[in-house]
N, C-alpha and C positions, 0 to 999 in steps of 0.2 A: 321819350322827356321822363324827367328825373326830376323830383321835387323835394329841395329841402327847406327841411327849416331850419328855427335858430340861426339864417347864414350870418349873423355878427354876431355869433357867441362862441367861445373857446376854442369848442370842437368844430362848431357848426362853420365858420369864415376860414375857416385851414382846408376843411373839404370840399366847400363852394372854391378854395382857389387849387384845387389840387386836380377839379374836376373841368375847369377853365378852361384847361389846353386843351383838350378834345370837342372834337363835334359833337358833343351830344349837346343834345336841346332840354335847357333847362329852366326852371323856375323854379323860384324859392317863398318861401312866405315870412316877411318880418312885418313886426308891431310897427316899422319905423323906418321905412323903404331910407330915404335917407342918411343913414349910418352904412348905407354897404359901400362899398371900395369906387371910385368910379366908375372903372374898366368890368365892376362887375354889373355896375346900373345899363354898360353900353350894351352886354351880352343877355345879359338874364329877361327873362319873364316877373314881372315881379306881382305877386298876392298878395293886399295890404289887409291886415291883420292879425290876432291871434289865430295860431292852431290849435285852440281848444273850443273852437267857434264850431258848427256843422255848416252854418252857410259858408266859411271860408277855407272851409277844406273843403267842402262837397266843388266847389270852384278850383280848386286846389291841385284836386286830384281826375280832373277829367280827364280821361285821354293819356296818363300818366301809364308807365311803365314800371317805374320802381320811387319809393321813398329813403328820402332819408330822416328818422326818426327822433327826434330830440328831447325830455321832457323839461322845460323850462322851471328853470328854480323857481320856487312861491314859497317863501321862510316864514310866512304868514297863514299860511292854509291852518284852516279847523282839524287834518287828521292826514298823519302819510299817504294812506285808501285817497282821498280826497286833492291832493297834487299828484299825485302816478297817473291814476288808474279811473278816477273820474273823468282827468282833462283827457285820458285815451280819448274814451267812451264815442265825440264828435269820430274820433278821425274814424274809428274799429268801424263803423258803419258806412260814413262812407268810404273808407278802402272797399268793403264790397259789395257799395251802393255802385261806384265809379269801376270796378272791376281792376283795379291798379293788383298786378302779378303779386312784387317781390318792396319787402322791406324792410331797411337795415336801421335798428335799433342801438340804443347808446344803454345800457343796462351794468348786473351786476356780478360777480361772482360767487357760486353755493348755492344755484340753482336745485333740491335734488339733498342738499348736503340736511345734515343733522339740524343744522340754527337754520337753515335756510325760513323757517316758520317764526323766528324771534328776530330777525334783524334791524328790524327798524324800514330805511330806505330801503333797502336791499330786498326787503318780506314786498315790500309793497312795486318793485318795480319786476320781481316775477310776478307779482299781480297782472302787471304791464301786460308784460311782456305774451300773457296766456291770456292777456282780453283780445292782443294784434292779431297771436293766432288764429282764432277763433274766428278773425273774419274770414279766412280762407285761402289770407297769401300765402304768398311762400317767404319764412322768415330768416332773417340771423339776428341773432340776440347780439349783441359782443357784450359779453362777460365781461368786466370792467375792473380789477384792483383800484386801489386810491390813485390818484391821479400824481406826479411829480410836482404841477403847476399848483396842486393847492397851496404848496410850503410854500407860493408867492401871497397865499392871505398874511399871511403870518414876518411878511418880509418885515415889519414895524420892529413890533419887538425884537426881532435878529439881527436889525441892524443898527438901535440901539439901547442894547442889553443884552444883545448874542444868545439870545433863546428864543425854544420856541416848544410849543407845549400841546399832547393831547393824550390822551386817558387811553393810553395803551401803555404795556411794559417796552419799557427804550427799549429791552436789550430781542425782542420780537421779530423774527429777521420774515419778511410777509417781500410780496411782489409787485411792485409800479409800474407805473405804464409813462411814458408823455403822450400828454394829447395831436403831436406833431403825426406819433407814431399813431396815436389811432383813425386818424383821419384820413390816410393814405392805408390802412384794411379798410376803411368805408368807404372809399371815392374804388376803390380794386375793385367790392363787393356790388356796387351799385352803377359802375363801368359793364358788370359781367353780365351777359339775360340767360344765363344756359340753369345757373342753379336754381335748382325749390326742394322744397320742402322745407318743415323744423327743425332749426340745431342752434345751439351756442360759439360764439366762437371767439375762443379766451384770448386774449389780449393782455400777456404778460410783463414784459420790461423782457431784457434780458440776463436780470439776476434779484435772489431777493437781499433784501436789507433792513438792516435794524431799524428806527429810527437814530437810536449813537451811531451810526452806521454811515448814515447822512449826515451829519451836524455835522460828527467827522471829513467829509467829502468837504461840505460846507466852508468847515475852519479853514482847509487847501485853500479854497479856492476864491476863498474872500481873502486872504491873509490876515486874519483877525479868529479871537477865538468864540465858537459858537458849541452851544449845551440843546439837549435834547432835557427836555421836562416831565414825566409824567403827573398829570393832575386827577384830581377826583374824576368819577361822573356827575357826581352831585357843580362842581368846580365850572367842566365843561359848558354845564346846562344853563349854569346861573352866564357863564361866558356870554353862550349864544343867544339867551331874552337879552341880555342887556343888550344886544345890539340890533334889535325888533322880532324877533323871531318867538312863534306862534310857543304854548307851551309844546302842543303834538308833535311841533316837525322839530322844534331840540332834543324831547326825548326819546321821536327817533332817526334825529341823530349816535345818541347816550346808544340806546341800543344795538345800531350798528357797530358803530368802536367796539362794544360786547363779542361781536360775532367776531371782529374781528381779532380779537384778543383769543379765544377760543380758535379758532384758527378756519371761520369758512374763508380765507382769501388763501389757503393753502390747500381749499380743498379740490384745487386740479394743477398734475402736476403740467412741468413748464417740460414743451417739446418744441423739434428747430417751428411747425407751422405755428406756432401760439407767441415763440421769443418774436419780440422787435428789436430794435437796434441803437437805441436810445438809449445812453450808460446814465444814472442821477448824473454819472460826477460832468458827462456831456452838457444835460440842460444844467445844470448847475454855471457850467461854466458857459453857454451859449445865452441863457435864457434869465436866469436870476441876477446874476452878473450886471448882467448887462441892463435889469431893473431896477437896481440898488444901489450901480457908481452912477457918480453922476457923471 
């Protein structure tokens, strides 16, 4: 039995889709089961509720061999620790009680690096990884750079004004990964019942690009000028708070981007095992253009 959290989320829905073609029994935890695709509802067992709820995860993890774990966004959390570590505490307890063998979780790049203790959301992810591993499960933390798909959050300024912005040097080259590739790696690990122990699995995409590189590629794909603009940390934080994010979570985002600017995402060298196939040009052509073109 494989349990999938966030089955209607960006990554979780793609993991579920990849798993559905196999015969493995699947159970999902869903706040709103009606959002599940019809083909998924016919195939999976559904436990309704939040996977931050102890009673819900206790039921969901019963007789489970493997769990796909993602912390859902909580922009109004009182702290990054509350959003990640406190949310995961009931699950860590249930994993131990129910005897789950393996967990595959979505985390961040850079655990053990010089920036790991001051990286905001990433630091909280590392603490969450430690908590889950302490439950006694075998654990694979998928350590992620920024997702290509995050550029969709700025689709409106790109299409209206030809610009997108973040608090980082536009020439800093960084890895990035498409969520479809992350989902494939996760599904492969969930279907493999042979691995044991605790380890990180970097998912780095095929190349390092700067945001200026991404702007150039978007310009070519969309056939219109697009540029990247570095903004200040204060301006970025104000933008997040203006969208309803708590001060603590906004600062956690800023601290993460400072760490990225200092090299936390470059701490792991790309290998054939950590490379994934989707290029940013592929993603922009197949995903971004389809979302912004009528």
